[in-house]
TIDREN-575902 format. One record per residue (C-alpha): residue number from 0; residue in three letters; x, y, z. Coordinates in Angstrom, 3 decimals. Layout:
// TIDREN-575902
[atom NUM "Ala" [X Y Z]]
...
***
This chain:
// TIDREN-575902
[atom 0 "Unk" [0.000 0.000 0.000]]
[atom 1 "Unk" [1.426 3.418 -0.981]]
[atom 2 "Unk" [1.174 6.530 1.165]]
[atom 3 "Unk" [-1.652 7.811 -1.035]]
[atom 4 "Unk" [-3.767 4.708 -0.429]]
[atom 5 "Unk" [-3.710 5.039 3.339]]
[atom 6 "Unk" [-7.163 5.526 4.806]]
[atom 7 "Unk" [-8.032 8.861 6.362]]
[atom 8 "Unk" [-9.615 7.949 9.695]]
[atom 9 "Unk" [-10.566 11.497 10.638]]
[atom 10 "Unk" [-14.060 11.073 9.177]]
[atom 11 "Unk" [-14.950 8.011 11.263]]
[atom 12 "Unk" [-16.986 8.294 14.421]]
[atom 13 "Unk" [-15.994 6.795 17.722]]
[atom 14 "Unk" [-13.947 7.516 20.814]]
[atom 15 "Unk" [-10.802 5.905 19.364]]
[atom 16 "Unk" [-10.627 7.892 16.126]]
[atom 17 "Unk" [-7.445 9.609 15.077]]
[atom 18 "Unk" [-7.032 13.365 15.251]]
[atom 19 "Unk" [-7.665 15.289 12.016]]
[atom 20 "Unk" [-4.944 14.589 9.471]]
[atom 21 "Unk" [-4.443 13.888 5.774]]
[atom 22 "Unk" [-1.467 11.631 5.163]]
[atom 23 "Unk" [-1.842 11.819 1.368]]
[atom 24 "Unk" [-1.694 15.637 1.467]]
[atom 25 "Unk" [1.359 15.488 3.741]]
[atom 26 "Unk" [3.084 13.065 1.385]]
[atom 27 "Unk" [2.158 15.249 -1.597]]
[atom 28 "Unk" [3.645 18.345 0.052]]
[atom 29 "Unk" [6.899 16.524 0.732]]
[atom 30 "Unk" [7.002 14.916 -2.713]]
[atom 31 "Unk" [6.401 18.319 -4.308]]
[atom 32 "Unk" [9.233 19.814 -2.272]]
[atom 33 "Unk" [11.553 17.035 -3.378]]
[atom 34 "Unk" [10.636 17.738 -7.006]]
[atom 35 "Unk" [10.559 21.527 -7.152]]
[atom 36 "Unk" [12.407 24.399 -5.524]]
[atom 37 "Unk" [9.362 26.567 -6.267]]
[atom 38 "Unk" [7.232 24.194 -4.214]]
[atom 39 "Unk" [9.602 24.611 -1.262]]
[atom 40 "Unk" [8.971 28.356 -1.313]]
[atom 41 "Unk" [5.214 27.957 -1.788]]
[atom 42 "Unk" [4.793 25.801 1.323]]
[atom 43 "Unk" [7.219 27.704 3.556]]
[atom 44 "Unk" [4.295 28.874 5.724]]
[atom 45 "Unk" [4.048 25.345 7.163]]
[atom 46 "Unk" [5.814 24.386 10.361]]
[atom 47 "Unk" [7.140 20.896 11.062]]
[atom 48 "Unk" [4.499 20.396 13.758]]
[atom 49 "Unk" [1.761 20.979 11.171]]
[atom 50 "Unk" [2.498 17.465 9.914]]
[atom 51 "Unk" [0.725 14.680 11.758]]
[atom 52 "Unk" [3.284 11.958 11.157]]
[atom 53 "Unk" [6.606 12.419 12.990]]
[atom 54 "Unk" [8.576 11.088 10.013]]
[atom 55 "Unk" [6.981 13.777 7.839]]
[atom 56 "Unk" [7.927 16.423 10.410]]
[atom 57 "Unk" [11.540 15.248 10.251]]
[atom 58 "Unk" [11.647 15.137 6.452]]
[atom 59 "Unk" [10.100 18.603 6.216]]
[atom 60 "Unk" [12.668 20.001 8.670]]
[atom 61 "Unk" [15.558 18.521 6.705]]
[atom 62 "Unk" [14.224 19.911 3.424]]
[atom 63 "Unk" [13.887 23.355 5.019]]
[atom 64 "Unk" [17.415 23.186 6.425]]
[atom 65 "Unk" [18.934 22.159 3.087]]
[atom 66 "Unk" [16.965 24.801 1.208]]
[atom 67 "Unk" [17.819 27.625 3.620]]
[atom 68 "Unk" [21.525 26.810 3.297]]
[atom 69 "Unk" [21.215 26.870 -0.533]]
[atom 70 "Unk" [21.932 23.166 -0.877]]
[atom 71 "Unk" [20.166 21.146 -3.550]]
[atom 72 "Unk" [17.017 19.387 -2.387]]
[atom 73 "Unk" [16.000 16.014 -3.777]]
[atom 74 "Unk" [15.525 12.484 -2.494]]
[atom 75 "Unk" [19.267 11.775 -2.627]]
[atom 76 "Unk" [20.411 14.905 -0.761]]
[atom 77 "Unk" [17.664 14.569 1.844]]
[atom 78 "Unk" [18.580 10.905 2.376]]
[atom 79 "Unk" [22.215 11.913 2.800]]
[atom 80 "Unk" [21.345 14.551 5.398]]
[atom 81 "Unk" [19.052 12.151 7.242]]
[atom 82 "Unk" [21.866 9.585 7.269]]
[atom 83 "Unk" [24.242 12.168 8.793]]
[atom 84 "Unk" [21.679 12.797 11.517]]
[atom 85 "Unk" [21.096 9.082 12.076]]
[atom 86 "Unk" [17.414 9.449 11.187]]
[atom 87 "Unk" [17.102 7.854 7.733]]
[atom 88 "Unk" [15.769 4.531 9.011]]
[atom 89 "Unk" [13.425 6.295 11.424]]
[atom 90 "Unk" [11.680 8.159 8.572]]
[atom 91 "Unk" [11.252 5.055 6.415]]
[atom 92 "Unk" [14.540 4.921 4.541]]
[atom 93 "Unk" [15.619 6.188 1.141]]
[atom 94 "Unk" [12.936 4.056 -0.503]]
[atom 95 "Unk" [10.241 6.039 1.333]]
[atom 96 "Unk" [11.685 9.323 0.044]]
[atom 97 "Unk" [11.519 7.981 -3.505]]
[atom 98 "Unk" [7.941 6.846 -2.849]]
[atom 99 "Unk" [7.087 10.414 -1.868]]
[atom 100 "Unk" [8.505 11.694 -5.148]]
[atom 101 "Unk" [6.833 9.089 -7.327]]
[atom 102 "Unk" [3.505 9.393 -5.513]]
[atom 103 "Unk" [2.947 13.138 -5.856]]
[atom 104 "Unk" [0.272 13.874 -8.472]]
[atom 105 "Unk" [1.865 17.218 -9.457]]
[atom 106 "Unk" [4.227 19.647 -7.761]]
[atom 107 "Unk" [2.169 22.506 -9.226]]
[atom 108 "Unk" [-0.463 21.957 -6.519]]
[atom 109 "Unk" [1.958 22.098 -3.584]]
[atom 110 "Unk" [0.314 25.182 -2.087]]
[atom 111 "Unk" [-3.096 23.495 -2.191]]
[atom 112 "Unk" [-1.737 20.336 -0.515]]
[atom 113 "Unk" [-0.010 22.501 2.104]]
[atom 114 "Unk" [-3.253 24.305 2.878]]
[atom 115 "Unk" [-4.890 20.932 3.569]]
[atom 116 "Unk" [-2.023 20.023 5.922]]
[atom 117 "Unk" [-2.293 23.365 7.703]]
[atom 118 "Unk" [-6.073 23.135 8.048]]
[atom 119 "Unk" [-5.821 19.657 9.581]]
[atom 120 "Unk" [-3.134 20.930 11.979]]
[atom 121 "Unk" [-5.428 23.752 13.100]]
[atom 122 "Unk" [-8.243 21.254 13.631]]
[atom 123 "Unk" [-5.900 19.055 15.709]]
[atom 124 "Unk" [-5.014 22.047 17.873]]
[atom 125 "Unk" [-8.724 22.784 18.240]]
[atom 126 "Unk" [-9.360 19.213 19.408]]
[atom 127 "Unk" [-6.509 19.520 21.936]]
[atom 128 "Unk" [-7.862 22.830 23.208]]
[atom 129 "Unk" [-11.362 21.380 23.433]]
[atom 130 "Unk" [-10.028 18.579 25.597]]
[atom 131 "Unk" [-8.251 21.043 27.896]]
[atom 132 "Unk" [-11.382 23.203 28.145]]
[atom 133 "Unk" [-13.449 20.125 29.004]]
[atom 134 "Unk" [-10.958 19.294 31.762]]
[atom 135 "Unk" [-11.172 22.863 33.072]]
[atom 136 "Unk" [-14.955 22.608 33.182]]
[atom 137 "Unk" [-14.963 19.284 34.992]]
[atom 138 "Unk" [-12.319 20.328 37.503]]
[atom 139 "Unk" [-14.279 23.429 38.458]]
[atom 140 "Unk" [-11.324 24.824 40.379]]
[atom 141 "Unk" [-11.127 28.582 40.538]]
[atom 142 "Unk" [-13.533 31.347 39.744]]
[atom 143 "Unk" [-15.933 30.650 36.886]]
[atom 144 "Unk" [-15.049 33.937 35.174]]
[atom 145 "Unk" [-11.344 33.027 35.306]]
[atom 146 "Unk" [-12.051 29.587 33.829]]
[atom 147 "Unk" [-14.061 31.174 31.006]]
[atom 148 "Unk" [-11.254 33.676 30.355]]
[atom 149 "Unk" [-8.673 30.871 30.191]]
[atom 150 "Unk" [-10.927 28.863 27.887]]
[atom 151 "Unk" [-11.403 31.833 25.563]]
[atom 152 "Unk" [-7.679 32.447 25.550]]
[atom 153 "Unk" [-7.082 28.814 24.596]]
[atom 154 "Unk" [-9.548 29.032 21.706]]
[atom 155 "Unk" [-8.057 32.275 20.392]]
[atom 156 "Unk" [-4.593 30.704 20.596]]
[atom 157 "Unk" [-5.573 27.898 18.212]]
[atom 158 "Unk" [-5.263 30.136 15.200]]
[atom 159 "Unk" [-2.503 32.314 16.606]]
[atom 160 "Unk" [-0.110 31.172 13.896]]
[atom 161 "Unk" [-2.160 32.967 11.260]]
[atom 162 "Unk" [-1.404 36.331 12.848]]
[atom 163 "Unk" [2.354 35.746 13.224]]
[atom 164 "Unk" [3.092 37.620 10.014]]
[atom 165 "Unk" [1.433 40.753 11.337]]
[atom 166 "Unk" [2.990 43.236 13.732]]
[atom 167 "Unk" [1.441 46.136 15.585]]
[atom 168 "Unk" [1.837 49.499 13.852]]
[atom 169 "Unk" [3.588 50.805 16.962]]
[atom 170 "Unk" [6.462 48.389 16.219]]
[atom 171 "Unk" [6.602 48.971 12.481]]
[atom 172 "Unk" [6.073 52.736 12.162]]
[atom 173 "Unk" [9.351 53.915 13.766]]
[atom 174 "Unk" [11.338 51.715 11.372]]
[atom 175 "Unk" [9.344 52.881 8.355]]
[atom 176 "Unk" [9.667 56.519 9.449]]
[atom 177 "Unk" [13.459 56.182 9.759]]
[atom 178 "Unk" [13.672 54.618 6.313]]
[atom 179 "Unk" [11.521 57.353 4.751]]
[atom 180 "Unk" [13.589 60.031 6.447]]
[atom 181 "Unk" [16.823 58.494 5.188]]
[atom 182 "Unk" [15.408 58.271 1.664]]
[atom 183 "Unk" [14.392 61.936 1.809]]
[atom 184 "Unk" [17.878 63.014 2.801]]
[atom 185 "Unk" [19.491 61.265 -0.159]]
[atom 186 "Unk" [19.949 63.318 -3.290]]
[atom 187 "Unk" [18.298 60.669 -5.469]]
[atom 188 "Unk" [15.007 61.571 -3.877]]
***
């Protein structure tokens, strides 16, 4: 069975179901990255922990490291780096990396696959937060208003990663003002 034929258990009901995840989308992101430097840039918004499978987290991290240091990225170079780290067997071996490459439908859709991975990661965080909020409710320790405030804070934190790219104007404006002032003082205008 290839990675793209693995069942997605997140749609099944029951107390023993797996957290939200899409292994085929994860494999497609990684396969796309191994095929295309453009794909690496398109999916850079992902974090290793957005991947459900630990071996995918490791592979993603290695690809990022190689790419950021301007090294070539493909199944061979990633396998070499994983070997240096002693992690090649842990991620499934060189054969698994080649399976990722051969199994990706098209690297052109890397951003779409990455969005699926990110969405599932957000849903997993929501499930984790829901569990913590349930525990807060059952424990009943502390003031009710404080428990509600903590619960709200937990929920708002689920999607915190989406606002990481934004900074308050109070942080940005002094830098922009200095740059504009410096540009105005140059003769080029």
